[in-house]
VMD Tcl script that draws the C-alpha trace (Angstrom):
set ca {
  {28.09 -8.04 34.89}
  {28.79 -9.87 31.64}
  {32.69 -9.92 30.61}
  {33.36 -8.05 27.33}
  {34.95 -9.28 25.18}
  {38.97 -8.03 24.50}
  {39.56 -4.81 23.51}
  {35.43 -3.18 24.18}
  {36.45 -1.02 26.78}
  {39.62 0.21 25.09}
  {38.17 0.87 22.21}
  {34.87 2.43 24.25}
  {37.78 4.91 26.02}
  {39.31 6.09 22.72}
  {36.44 7.01 20.90}
  {35.16 8.11 24.30}
  {39.08 10.66 24.44}
  {38.75 10.82 20.71}
  {35.18 12.78 20.80}
  {36.60 14.64 23.11}
  {37.06 18.65 23.04}
  {39.42 18.34 26.19}
  {41.00 16.07 28.18}
  {38.19 13.57 30.67}
  {38.63 13.27 34.22}
  {38.11 9.16 35.15}
  {34.09 9.70 35.83}
  {33.63 11.40 32.75}
  {35.12 8.33 31.14}
  {33.88 5.74 32.87}
  {30.88 7.42 31.69}
  {30.69 7.47 28.51}
  {32.21 4.07 28.09}
  {28.84 3.62 30.13}
  {26.74 4.94 28.09}
  {28.09 3.38 25.27}
  {28.49 -0.22 25.86}
  {26.12 -0.34 29.03}
  {27.25 -1.55 32.81}
  {30.69 -1.11 33.08}
  {32.80 -1.74 36.33}
  {34.75 1.23 37.22}
  {37.92 -0.70 38.06}
  {37.71 -1.98 34.39}
  {38.18 1.66 33.06}
  {40.55 2.60 35.55}
  {43.28 -0.45 34.82}
  {42.98 -0.44 31.16}
  {43.37 3.36 31.77}
  {46.93 1.83 33.82}
  {47.98 -0.01 30.87}
  {47.14 1.78 28.22}
  {48.73 4.92 29.31}
  {51.27 6.23 27.13}
  {50.25 3.78 24.21}
  {47.09 5.19 23.12}
  {46.27 8.10 25.78}
  {48.44 10.54 28.40}
  {47.45 11.91 31.44}
  {47.68 15.39 31.39}
  {46.80 15.61 35.13}
  {46.26 14.34 38.14}
  {43.46 12.29 36.90}
  {42.96 13.72 33.41}
  {43.41 12.36 30.01}
  {43.59 12.32 26.64}
  {44.20 10.28 23.02}
  {47.64 10.59 22.52}
  {48.82 12.74 19.69}
}
mol new
graphics top color blue
foreach p $ca { graphics top sphere $p radius 0.5 }
foreach p [lrange $ca 0 end-1] q [lrange $ca 1 end] { graphics top cylinder $p $q radius 0.2 }
display resetview
């Protein structure tokens, strides 16, 4: 796997959450990010979800997130 440019995974996560009609769990988010960018380690998605929580999106229940309004 190649290293992604800064912000690419974040932008893919935000796009996935923006398009969703309901909160998504981590596996759904990872699947959508991979569909957009190609193979992305799930650890990269999980890591960014921890870093960006509260800034771009919010946790609504255990392992489920939505875009912050």
